[in-house]
C-alpha positions, 0 to 999 in steps of 0.5 A: 482477518484481511488487511488493506494495502496502504498504497492501493487499498486492495484487500490482502489475503492472510499469509500474503503481502508484506508488513513494513514498520517505519522508524517512527513506529507506523505500520504499512501493509503492502499487497505487492512489491509494485505498491511498496516501491511506488510508496517508499522508493518512488514516493508517489501519492496514491491519489495521483496513480490511476490504478489505485483505489484512492484515485478512483474515490477522488 
């Protein structure tokens, strides 16, 4: 079962990527460290980042 990256929207192959569980219990899936750092460390909005799928949809 392929999951989608919480930041860029790309499908994640089984056995790859990272699952991040926040203190409130929400689960975030990331395809790469690039996506993880952009969302958690840099606190960027995926709608404003040109290479994310959410940017292309808007």
